[in-house]
C-alpha positions as CSV (number, residue, x, y, z in Angstrom):
1,M,0.0,0.0,0.0
2,K,1.3,3.4,-0.9
3,E,2.0,5.7,2.1
4,I,-0.5,8.4,0.9
5,V,-3.2,5.7,0.7
6,F,-2.4,4.4,4.1
7,I,-2.6,7.9,5.6
8,K,-5.9,8.7,4.0
9,K,-7.3,5.4,5.2
10,N,-6.4,5.8,8.9
11,E,-5.8,9.5,9.5
12,K,-9.3,10.1,10.9
13,Y,-8.7,7.5,13.7
14,W,-5.3,9.1,14.6
15,K,-6.9,12.6,14.8
16,E,-9.8,11.3,16.8
17,F,-7.4,9.6,19.3
18,E,-5.2,12.7,19.5
19,S,-8.3,14.8,20.2
20,I,-9.3,12.5,23.1
21,L,-5.8,12.8,24.6
22,N,-5.7,16.6,24.2
23,E,-9.1,17.2,25.7
24,K,-8.7,14.5,28.5
25,S,-12.3,13.6,28.0
26,T,-14.1,10.6,29.5
27,V,-14.6,7.9,26.9
28,D,-15.8,4.4,26.8
29,A,-13.1,2.0,27.8
30,D,-13.7,-0.5,24.9
31,Y,-13.7,2.2,22.3
32,L,-10.6,3.8,23.7
33,A,-8.9,0.3,23.7
34,K,-9.9,-0.1,20.0
35,L,-8.4,3.2,19.0
36,Y,-5.2,2.5,21.0
37,V,-4.7,-1.0,19.6
38,Q,-5.3,0.4,16.0
39,L,-2.7,3.1,16.7
40,T,-0.1,0.7,17.8
41,D,-0.8,-1.6,14.9
42,D,-0.5,1.3,12.4
43,L,2.8,2.3,14.0
44,S,4.1,-1.2,13.5
45,Y,2.9,-1.2,9.9
46,A,4.4,2.2,9.2
47,S,7.7,1.3,10.8
48,T,7.9,-1.8,8.6
49,F,7.0,-0.3,5.3
50,Y,7.8,3.5,5.7
51,P,10.7,3.4,8.1
52,N,12.2,6.8,7.1
53,S,8.9,8.6,6.8
54,P,7.9,11.4,9.3
55,L,4.7,9.4,9.7
56,V,6.6,7.0,12.0
57,S,7.7,9.8,14.2
58,Y,4.2,11.2,14.4
59,L,2.6,7.9,15.3
60,N,5.4,7.2,17.8
61,G,4.7,10.5,19.5
62,V,1.0,10.0,19.7
63,S,1.5,6.5,21.1
64,L,4.0,7.6,23.7
65,K,1.6,10.4,24.8
66,A,-1.2,8.0,25.1
67,H,0.9,5.7,27.2
68,Q,2.0,8.5,29.5
69,M,-1.6,9.8,29.8
70,I,-3.0,6.4,30.7
71,Y,-0.3,5.0,32.9
72,K,1.7,8.0,34.3
73,N,-0.4,11.1,34.5
74,K,-3.8,9.7,35.6
75,K,-4.8,10.3,39.2
76,E,-4.4,7.3,41.5
77,K,-7.6,5.7,42.7
78,R,-8.5,3.5,45.6
79,S,-8.7,0.6,43.2
80,R,-5.1,1.2,42.0
81,F,-3.8,-1.8,43.9
82,L,-6.4,-4.1,42.5
83,D,-6.0,-2.7,39.0
84,F,-2.3,-3.5,39.2
85,W,-2.9,-7.2,39.7
86,K,-6.0,-7.3,37.5
87,Y,-4.8,-5.4,34.5
88,E,-1.3,-4.0,34.6
89,V,0.6,-7.3,35.3
90,P,-1.4,-9.3,32.7
91,L,-1.0,-6.6,30.1
92,A,2.7,-6.5,30.7
93,M,2.8,-10.2,30.3
94,A,0.7,-10.0,27.1
95,K,3.5,-7.9,25.5
96,S,6.1,-10.3,26.8
97,H,4.9,-13.7,25.6
98,R,7.7,-14.0,23.0
99,A,10.3,-13.4,25.7
100,L,8.4,-16.0,27.9
101,L,8.7,-18.5,25.1
102,Y,12.5,-17.9,24.8
103,S,12.8,-18.2,28.6
104,F,10.9,-21.4,28.7
105,L,13.0,-22.9,25.9
106,I,16.3,-21.9,27.5
107,F,15.2,-23.4,30.8
108,M,14.0,-26.7,29.2
109,V,17.2,-27.1,27.2
110,A,19.1,-26.6,30.4
111,V,17.0,-29.2,32.2
112,V,17.6,-31.7,29.4
113,I,21.3,-31.0,29.5
114,G,21.3,-31.6,33.3
115,L,19.4,-34.8,32.8
116,F,21.8,-36.0,30.1
117,S,24.9,-35.0,32.0
118,Q,23.7,-36.9,35.1
119,A,22.9,-39.9,33.0
120,K,26.5,-39.9,31.6
121,N,28.2,-39.1,35.0
122,I,26.6,-40.2,38.3
123,D,28.7,-37.6,40.2
124,F,27.5,-34.7,38.1
125,V,24.8,-33.9,40.6
126,R,27.5,-33.6,43.3
127,A,29.3,-30.9,41.4
128,I,26.1,-29.0,40.8
129,I,24.2,-29.4,44.2
130,G,27.0,-30.4,46.6
131,D,28.1,-33.5,48.4
132,G,26.3,-32.7,51.6
133,Y,22.9,-32.6,50.0
134,V,23.5,-35.7,47.9
135,N,24.8,-37.7,50.9
136,M,21.8,-36.7,53.0
137,T,19.3,-37.6,50.2
138,E,20.9,-41.0,49.8
139,E,20.5,-41.6,53.5
140,N,16.8,-40.6,53.3
141,I,16.3,-42.9,50.4
142,S,17.8,-45.8,52.4
143,S,15.5,-45.0,55.3
144,G,12.4,-45.0,53.0
145,D,11.9,-41.2,53.0
146,P,13.5,-40.0,49.8
147,L,12.5,-36.4,50.2
148,G,12.9,-36.1,53.9
149,V,15.0,-33.1,53.3
150,Y,11.8,-31.0,53.4
151,R,11.4,-32.0,57.1
152,S,15.0,-31.2,58.0
153,S,14.3,-27.7,59.5
154,S,11.4,-25.9,61.2
155,Q,8.5,-24.7,59.1
156,S,8.8,-21.0,59.9
157,S,12.6,-20.8,59.4
158,M,12.2,-22.8,56.1
159,F,9.5,-20.4,54.9
160,I,11.5,-17.3,55.5
161,G,14.7,-18.7,53.9
162,I,12.9,-20.1,50.9
163,S,10.7,-17.1,50.1
164,T,13.7,-14.7,50.6
165,N,15.9,-16.8,48.3
166,N,13.2,-17.1,45.6
167,V,12.5,-13.4,45.5
168,R,16.3,-12.8,45.4
169,V,16.8,-15.1,42.4
170,S,13.9,-13.4,40.5
171,F,15.2,-9.9,41.1
172,M,18.8,-11.1,40.2
173,V,17.6,-12.4,36.9
174,Y,15.7,-9.1,36.3
175,V,18.6,-6.8,37.3
176,F,21.1,-8.8,35.2
177,G,18.9,-8.1,32.2
178,I,20.2,-4.5,32.2
179,L,23.5,-6.0,31.1
180,G,21.9,-7.5,28.1
181,T,19.8,-10.6,27.4
182,I,22.7,-13.1,27.8
183,P,23.4,-12.6,31.5
184,A,19.7,-13.1,32.4
185,A,19.6,-16.2,30.2
186,F,22.7,-17.6,31.8
187,I,21.2,-17.4,35.3
188,L,18.1,-19.1,34.0
189,F,20.3,-21.7,32.3
190,Q,22.1,-22.4,35.6
191,N,18.8,-23.1,37.4
192,G,17.7,-25.4,34.6
193,I,20.9,-27.4,34.9
194,M,20.3,-27.8,38.6
195,V,16.8,-29.0,38.2
196,G,17.8,-31.5,35.5
197,A,20.6,-32.9,37.6
198,F,18.3,-33.2,40.6
199,L,15.7,-35.0,38.7
200,G,18.3,-37.2,37.0
201,F,19.5,-38.3,40.4
202,F,16.1,-39.6,41.4
203,I,15.4,-41.1,38.0
204,E,18.6,-43.3,38.4
205,R,17.1,-44.7,41.6
206,G,13.7,-45.5,40.2
207,L,12.0,-42.6,42.1
208,T,10.8,-40.6,39.1
209,G,7.2,-40.5,40.1
210,I,7.7,-39.6,43.8
211,A,10.3,-37.0,42.8
212,L,8.2,-35.2,40.3
213,G,5.0,-35.5,42.3
214,T,6.6,-34.1,45.4
215,V,9.0,-31.5,44.1
216,F,6.3,-30.0,41.9
217,I,4.0,-29.5,44.9
218,H,5.9,-26.2,45.3
219,G,8.0,-26.4,42.1
220,A,5.0,-25.9,39.8
221,L,4.8,-22.3,41.1
222,E,8.4,-21.8,42.0
223,L,10.0,-23.0,38.7
224,S,7.3,-21.4,36.6
225,A,8.0,-18.1,38.4
226,I,11.7,-18.4,37.7
227,V,11.0,-18.9,34.0
228,I,8.7,-15.9,34.0
229,A,11.3,-13.9,35.9
230,G,13.8,-14.9,33.1
231,A,11.3,-13.5,30.6
232,A,11.3,-10.2,32.5
233,G,15.1,-10.1,32.3
234,I,15.0,-10.8,28.6
235,V,12.5,-8.0,28.1
236,L,14.7,-5.6,29.9
237,G,17.8,-6.7,28.0
238,N,16.1,-6.6,24.6
239,S,14.6,-3.1,25.3
240,F,18.1,-1.8,25.4
241,L,19.7,-3.9,22.6
242,F,16.7,-3.7,20.2
243,P,14.9,-0.4,20.7
244,G,13.1,-0.6,17.4
245,T,11.4,2.7,16.4
246,Y,11.9,4.3,19.9
247,G,15.0,6.0,21.1
248,R,17.3,3.7,23.1
249,M,16.6,5.4,26.4
250,V,12.8,5.6,25.8
251,S,12.8,1.9,24.9
252,L,14.8,1.0,28.0
253,I,12.5,3.0,30.3
254,E,9.4,1.3,28.8
255,G,11.1,-2.1,29.0
256,A,12.1,-1.5,32.6
257,R,8.6,-0.5,33.6
258,R,7.0,-3.5,31.9
259,S,9.5,-6.1,33.3
260,L,9.4,-4.6,36.8
261,K,5.6,-5.0,36.8
262,I,6.1,-8.7,35.9
263,I,8.7,-9.2,38.7
264,I,6.5,-7.5,41.3
265,G,3.6,-9.6,40.1
266,L,5.7,-12.7,40.8
267,V,6.2,-11.9,44.5
268,P,2.9,-13.5,45.7
269,V,3.6,-16.5,43.6
270,F,7.0,-17.0,45.2
271,I,5.5,-16.5,48.7
272,V,2.8,-19.2,48.0
273,A,5.4,-21.5,46.6
274,A,7.5,-21.0,49.8
275,I,4.4,-21.7,51.9
276,L,3.8,-25.0,50.0
277,E,7.4,-26.0,50.3
278,S,7.6,-25.2,54.0
279,Y,4.2,-26.4,55.3
280,V,2.8,-28.9,52.7
281,T,5.6,-30.6,50.8
282,R,7.0,-32.1,54.0
283,H,3.8,-34.1,54.3
284,Y,4.0,-35.6,50.7
285,Q,3.6,-39.1,52.0
286,L,0.3,-38.3,53.8
287,L,-1.0,-36.4,50.7
288,G,-0.8,-39.5,48.6
289,N,-0.7,-39.6,44.8
290,W,-4.1,-37.9,44.2
291,G,-3.4,-35.1,46.7
292,R,0.0,-34.3,45.1
293,I,-1.6,-34.4,41.6
294,A,-4.4,-32.1,42.6
295,I,-2.0,-29.4,44.0
296,V,0.4,-29.6,41.0
297,T,-2.5,-29.5,38.5
298,L,-4.1,-26.4,40.2
299,S,-0.8,-24.7,40.4
300,F,0.0,-25.1,36.7
301,A,-3.6,-24.2,35.8
302,F,-3.2,-20.9,37.7
303,I,0.1,-20.1,36.0
304,I,-1.2,-20.8,32.5
305,W,-4.4,-18.9,33.1
306,Y,-3.0,-15.8,34.8
307,F,0.3,-15.3,32.9
308,I,-0.8,-16.7,29.4
309,Y,-4.5,-17.1,28.8
310,Y,-5.9,-14.1,30.6
311,P,-3.3,-11.6,29.2
312,I,-4.2,-12.8,25.7
313,K,-7.9,-12.3,26.3
314,L,-7.3,-8.9,28.0
315,K,-5.2,-7.7,25.1
316,K,-7.7,-9.0,22.6
317,Y,-10.8,-7.3,24.1
318,G,-9.1,-4.1,25.1
319,L,-7.7,-2.1,28.0
320,P,-10.2,-1.3,30.8
321,V,-9.0,2.3,31.0
322,R,-10.7,5.6,31.2
323,I,-9.1,9.0,30.6
324,S,-10.8,11.6,32.7
325,N,-10.0,15.2,33.8
326,T,-11.8,14.5,37.2
C-alpha cells in the first residue's frame, strides 16, 4: 500500500485519538482500547513499510503520549492496587509472551542437558548441588523417606529462607537483564541445569514419580515463576539492545517498567510456593498420589491462566481504561 493511501485510510482515527488525549475527556473503555490498539498496529505497519517517513515519528509521538496519559499522569484511585494485579501485570505479560517462550526454551534445554549430564556421569549432581545434600538424600532414600530433606528444618525458618531466596533469584535475573539478554539467560540456564541434575539423580534410583509429584507440589509455582522472571530479564535486555522505532533510552524505560511489573507480580507466587514447600511438601507421603496431583494441577492451571491465557484475552478485548479530567 502506498503511504499516501495508508494515511488517507487511517488518518481520521489518529486525529480522533489525538483529540481525546488533548481534551482529556471521558470515553468508553472498549472504544478507547480499540483506538489505542489500532494506533499501535498502524505504528508497527508504518515502521515496517515506511521506516524513514515522518509518519513513523508522528505515530510514535501519539503512542507515547497515550501511554503516559494512561499510565503515568492519571490520578491514583483507591482501586489502583487491585487494578495493578487485575490489569497491569497481565497486560505487561501480554506484551512479553515471546520473551516468555524464549525463557521457557532456555530453561527446558538446560533441564535436558542436566538430565543427560547426570545420566552420563553419576557424580555430576554432586558438582552441581554439593556432596552434603546428595549424601543426606541417599540416607533418606535408604530409610524409606526419599524427600525427607523437606522436614530437615522448622517450618517457619524454612519459609523465611525459601521465600527470601526465591525473590532474590527473580530480582537477580531481572537486574542482570540490564547488562543484556545473555546474563539473564545464563542465570536461567544455571537453574535449569540444577533442576535437570536433581531429577536425574532420582530417575537413576527409580524414584521418578515420587520426585516429580513431590517437588512440583511447590515447584510448579516456583519453577514457573523463575521462568517468568527470566522472561522479564530478557524483556529488559532486549529493550536496550533492540529499541526498534523508539530511542534507546525511551525503549529502555518502557522495558524496565514492563519487566518490573512482571517481577512484582511474581512476588505473591514465590510466597505461596514457599508456603507450600515449608508447610505442605514435607507431608508428601500423607497427601498420597491424588493429593499431590491435585496441588500440582491447580498450580500449573493458575500459572497458565494468569500469565498466558488471561493476558491474551485482555489484550484482545481491550484495555479497561478511562481517561478523565476528574
